[in-house]
C-alpha positions as CSV (number, residue, x, y, z in Angstrom):
1,M,-17.8,14.5,15.6
2,K,-15.4,12.2,15.0
3,E,-17.7,10.7,11.7
4,R,-17.9,14.2,10.5
5,L,-14.1,14.7,10.4
6,R,-13.0,11.4,9.3
7,P,-13.4,12.4,5.9
8,Y,-10.8,15.6,6.3
9,V,-8.2,13.0,8.0
10,L,-6.1,12.0,4.8
11,P,-6.6,15.5,3.2
12,A,-5.0,16.8,6.3
13,A,-2.2,14.4,6.2
14,I,-1.1,15.0,2.6
15,V,-1.0,18.5,3.6
16,L,0.7,18.4,6.6
17,G,3.2,16.1,5.1
18,L,3.9,18.8,1.9
19,L,3.9,21.5,4.5
20,L,6.5,19.9,6.8
21,H,8.2,17.1,5.1
22,K,11.5,18.1,7.0
23,W,10.0,17.1,10.6
24,C,7.8,14.2,8.9
25,A,11.1,12.6,7.9
26,Y,12.9,12.7,10.9
27,F,10.0,9.6,11.9
28,S,9.4,7.9,9.8
29,F,11.1,5.5,11.5
30,L,8.6,5.2,13.2
31,V,6.5,3.5,10.1
32,P,6.7,0.1,10.7
33,V,5.8,0.4,14.7
34,I,2.3,2.1,13.1
35,I,2.0,-0.7,10.8
36,F,2.2,-3.2,13.0
37,C,-0.4,-1.6,14.9
38,I,-2.9,-1.3,12.4
39,L,-2.4,-5.3,11.5
40,L,-3.2,-6.3,14.5
41,L,-5.9,-4.1,15.1
42,T,-7.5,-5.5,11.9
43,F,-6.6,-8.8,12.4
44,T,-8.0,-8.9,16.1
45,A,-11.0,-7.9,14.5
46,V,-11.4,-10.5,12.2
47,D,-12.5,-14.4,12.3
48,L,-8.8,-16.0,11.2
49,R,-10.7,-19.4,10.5
50,R,-12.8,-17.9,8.4
51,L,-10.5,-16.6,5.8
52,R,-10.4,-18.8,2.2
53,L,-8.9,-17.8,-1.3
54,S,-10.8,-16.8,-4.1
55,M,-10.4,-16.6,-7.8
56,L,-10.6,-12.7,-7.3
57,D,-7.4,-13.6,-5.0
58,L,-6.2,-15.0,-8.1
59,W,-7.2,-12.7,-10.8
60,L,-5.2,-9.7,-8.6
61,I,-2.0,-11.5,-8.2
62,L,-1.9,-11.9,-11.7
63,F,-3.0,-8.6,-12.6
64,Q,0.2,-7.6,-10.4
65,L,2.8,-10.1,-11.8
66,V,1.5,-8.9,-15.5
67,V,0.7,-5.4,-15.7
68,S,3.6,-4.5,-13.8
69,T,6.6,-6.1,-15.5
70,G,4.9,-5.7,-18.9
71,S,4.5,-1.7,-17.9
72,Y,7.9,-1.6,-17.4
73,A,9.0,-3.3,-21.0
74,A,6.1,-0.9,-22.4
75,V,8.1,2.4,-20.7
76,T,11.6,0.8,-21.9
77,L,10.4,0.0,-25.2
78,L,8.9,3.7,-26.1
79,G,12.1,5.6,-25.2
80,G,11.6,6.4,-21.7
81,S,14.0,6.8,-18.7
82,H,14.9,3.9,-16.7
83,I,13.7,6.1,-14.0
84,V,9.8,6.3,-15.0
85,A,9.7,2.8,-16.0
86,E,11.1,1.9,-12.4
87,G,8.4,4.0,-10.7
88,V,5.6,2.2,-13.3
89,L,7.1,-1.2,-12.6
90,I,7.1,-0.2,-8.2
91,G,3.9,1.5,-8.8
92,V,1.9,-1.9,-9.6
93,L,4.2,-4.7,-8.0
94,C,3.7,-2.7,-5.0
95,P,2.3,-4.5,-1.8
96,V,-2.2,-3.6,-0.9
97,A,-2.0,-1.2,1.8
98,S,-1.7,-2.7,5.5
99,A,-4.1,-0.8,6.5
100,V,-7.0,-1.5,3.9
101,A,-9.6,-3.3,5.4
102,V,-9.5,0.2,7.7
103,V,-11.4,2.3,4.7
104,A,-12.4,-1.2,2.9
105,T,-14.9,-1.8,5.4
106,M,-15.9,1.6,5.9
107,L,-17.0,1.2,1.9
108,G,-18.7,-2.0,2.7
109,A,-16.4,-4.3,1.6
110,N,-16.2,-7.7,3.5
111,R,-13.4,-8.0,6.1
112,E,-12.6,-11.7,5.6
113,T,-12.2,-10.9,1.3
114,V,-10.1,-7.7,2.5
115,T,-7.7,-9.6,5.1
116,T,-7.2,-12.5,3.2
117,Y,-5.5,-10.6,0.2
118,T,-3.8,-8.8,3.0
119,I,-1.8,-11.8,3.6
120,V,-1.6,-13.3,0.3
121,G,-0.8,-10.4,-1.9
122,N,1.9,-9.2,0.2
123,L,3.2,-12.8,0.4
124,M,3.1,-13.0,-3.0
125,V,5.5,-9.4,-3.9
126,A,8.0,-11.0,-1.3
127,V,8.4,-14.3,-3.2
128,A,7.9,-12.6,-6.7
129,A,10.0,-8.9,-6.0
130,P,13.4,-10.5,-5.6
131,F,13.2,-12.5,-9.1
132,I,11.7,-9.0,-11.0
133,F,14.4,-7.1,-9.3
134,T,17.2,-9.4,-10.1
135,L,16.5,-8.8,-13.7
136,V,15.7,-4.9,-13.6
137,G,17.0,-3.6,-10.7
138,D,20.2,-1.3,-9.9
139,H,21.9,-3.6,-7.4
140,P,23.7,-6.8,-9.6
141,E,25.7,-7.3,-6.7
142,M,22.3,-8.5,-4.9
143,S,22.0,-11.8,-4.8
144,F,18.5,-13.0,-5.4
145,T,18.9,-15.2,-1.7
146,D,19.9,-11.1,-0.1
147,S,16.8,-10.1,-1.7
148,L,14.7,-12.6,-0.9
149,L,16.0,-12.3,2.9
150,L,15.3,-8.5,2.8
151,M,12.1,-8.7,1.5
152,F,11.0,-11.6,4.1
153,G,12.7,-9.5,6.9
154,K,11.0,-6.3,6.1
155,I,7.9,-8.2,4.8
156,G,7.6,-10.4,7.8
157,S,8.4,-8.0,10.6
158,T,5.4,-6.1,9.6
159,L,2.6,-8.8,8.4
160,A,4.0,-11.9,10.0
161,L,4.1,-10.8,13.7
162,P,0.9,-9.4,14.2
163,F,-0.8,-12.1,12.4
164,F,0.7,-14.9,14.4
165,L,-0.3,-12.7,17.7
166,A,-3.4,-12.8,16.3
167,V,-3.7,-16.3,15.9
168,L,-2.2,-16.9,19.7
169,L,-4.8,-14.5,21.1
170,Q,-7.7,-15.6,19.4
171,F,-7.4,-19.2,20.3
172,M,-5.6,-18.8,23.7
173,L,-6.7,-15.1,24.9
174,P,-9.9,-14.9,23.5
175,T,-11.0,-12.0,25.9
176,A,-7.8,-9.9,25.4
177,N,-8.6,-10.4,21.7
178,A,-12.1,-9.3,21.9
179,F,-10.5,-6.0,24.2
180,I,-8.2,-5.1,21.0
181,A,-10.3,-5.7,18.1
182,R,-12.5,-2.9,20.3
183,Y,-10.7,-0.5,19.1
184,K,-9.6,-1.4,15.5
185,G,-11.4,2.2,14.3
186,A,-8.2,3.7,16.1
187,G,-6.5,1.7,12.8
188,F,-8.0,4.5,10.6
189,Y,-6.4,7.4,12.1
190,L,-2.7,5.3,13.2
191,W,-2.7,5.2,9.3
192,A,-3.5,8.8,8.6
193,L,-0.4,8.9,10.7
194,A,2.1,6.0,8.9
195,L,0.6,8.4,5.2
196,L,2.0,11.8,6.7
197,F,5.6,10.6,7.8
198,T,5.8,8.6,4.6
199,L,4.8,11.3,1.9
200,G,6.9,13.8,4.0
201,Q,10.2,11.2,4.1
202,T,9.6,11.3,0.0
203,I,8.5,14.6,-0.5
204,D,12.1,15.6,1.6
205,Y,13.9,13.4,-0.6
206,I,12.6,15.2,-3.9
207,F,13.4,18.9,-2.4
208,R,16.6,17.3,-1.5
209,H,17.2,15.3,-4.9
210,G,14.8,16.2,-7.7
211,E,17.4,19.2,-9.0
212,G,18.0,18.4,-12.7
213,N,15.1,15.3,-12.9
214,W,11.9,17.3,-12.9
215,G,11.3,15.6,-16.3
216,S,11.2,12.3,-15.1
217,I,9.4,13.7,-11.7
218,A,6.4,15.3,-14.0
219,W,6.4,11.8,-16.2
220,L,6.5,10.4,-12.8
221,G,3.4,12.2,-11.3
222,A,0.9,12.3,-14.5
223,L,1.7,7.9,-15.2
224,A,0.9,8.0,-11.3
225,L,-2.3,9.1,-11.3
226,A,-3.6,7.2,-14.9
227,Y,-2.1,4.1,-12.9
228,C,-4.1,4.9,-9.8
229,A,-7.3,5.0,-11.9
230,L,-6.4,2.1,-13.9
231,Q,-5.9,-0.1,-10.9
232,F,-9.1,1.2,-8.6
233,G,-11.4,1.1,-12.1
234,F,-9.9,-2.5,-13.4
235,G,-10.2,-3.7,-9.7
236,R,-13.8,-2.6,-9.3
237,W,-14.3,-4.5,-12.4
238,L,-12.9,-7.5,-11.0
239,G,-14.6,-7.2,-8.0
240,R,-18.1,-6.7,-9.6
241,R,-17.5,-10.3,-11.3
242,H,-16.8,-12.2,-7.9
243,G,-19.2,-10.1,-5.9
244,D,-17.7,-7.3,-4.2
245,V,-17.1,-4.0,-5.7
246,V,-15.4,-2.4,-3.2
247,S,-12.9,-4.9,-2.3
248,G,-11.7,-5.2,-5.5
249,G,-11.0,-1.9,-5.9
250,Q,-9.3,-1.3,-2.7
251,L,-7.3,-4.2,-3.2
252,L,-5.9,-3.4,-6.2
253,G,-6.1,0.2,-6.1
254,Q,-4.9,1.2,-2.2
255,K,-1.0,0.5,-2.4
256,N,1.6,0.4,0.7
257,S,3.7,3.4,0.0
258,A,5.7,3.2,3.2
259,I,6.6,-0.7,2.1
260,G,7.0,0.4,-1.9
261,I,9.1,3.6,-0.8
262,W,11.7,1.5,0.8
263,M,11.1,-1.1,-2.0
264,A,12.8,1.8,-4.3
265,N,15.2,2.4,-2.3
266,T,16.4,-0.1,-1.9
267,F,16.7,-2.0,-4.9
268,L,16.3,0.3,-7.9
269,T,16.7,3.8,-8.4
270,P,15.7,6.0,-5.5
271,L,14.2,8.7,-7.4
272,S,11.6,6.1,-8.8
273,S,9.8,6.3,-5.2
274,V,8.3,9.8,-6.6
275,F,6.0,7.3,-8.6
276,L,4.4,6.3,-5.3
277,A,4.9,9.3,-3.3
278,F,2.3,11.2,-6.6
279,Y,0.1,7.6,-6.2
280,S,-0.2,7.9,-2.2
281,I,-1.6,11.8,-2.7
282,Y,-4.2,10.4,-5.7
283,Q,-5.2,7.5,-3.5
284,N,-6.1,9.1,-0.5
285,L,-8.1,11.8,-2.2
286,F,-10.0,9.2,-3.5
287,N,-10.6,7.1,-0.9
288,A,-11.3,10.6,1.5
289,W,-13.6,11.6,-1.2
290,Q,-15.1,7.6,-1.4
291,L,-15.7,8.4,2.5
292,A,-17.4,11.4,1.9
293,R,-19.7,9.8,-0.3
294,T,-20.3,7.1,1.6
295,K,-21.3,9.8,4.9
296,R,-23.7,11.7,2.6
297,R,-25.6,8.2,1.3
298,N,-25.6,7.1,5.4
299,P,-25.9,9.8,7.5
């Protein structure tokens, strides 16, 4: 029963987030706690000593940095609104989803490959984003150091703590580590819960502040679809060249919308976060389709 229902969990979270957005906004403060739990389950389920950087990691980093800043410049030069330009910027720069290993491994990706870039990709954004936001952000009064500390505080609390806790468990309490790792499948449902709250929070923001900006919102929705297709497609192409098609697609295409929306609200025009709200819908519908197709192929 659980396996049959799994492909419908993500679409259900999206629909409920749209319908119950006011209620979901109240519970958005729980998202960092949920992400912490997801990452702890992910890190305890993999042998951390086997994590290695690869050329795939370097190409993914290069894509995020070049395409995010290049897209911002292109939209600006073509006369697009500042909100749309920032939305595209944050949509590409946004770090890989903390729960990427949950879906990627279900689709056949290598867990070590996915876990490595979950760590490296998030740390890269934590370092690079303050430089970029200093140049293009809407808060010139915020120094690079302040931005860096904010980014590390946000990403470090959800990424570093579960990572070091998993290291402690694997090397000092292997029995406890094995016990927690047995429940790694729960990460998928925790991720759906985080999606529900995050998406609901952003949809609620659109209803409260979208009036007068519907043109920009329409552009953000259309470009989010285009960039979702681009990132999953190019990521799969990169993955194929490095021996893991699924990892490449998921690592480049599956975004941590919770962190990205926080970044937009903190450093950019808050309405630019609508890009990631739309993107979150598209990526999770695509993931649901991938899971259903995998289920049909491997009943």
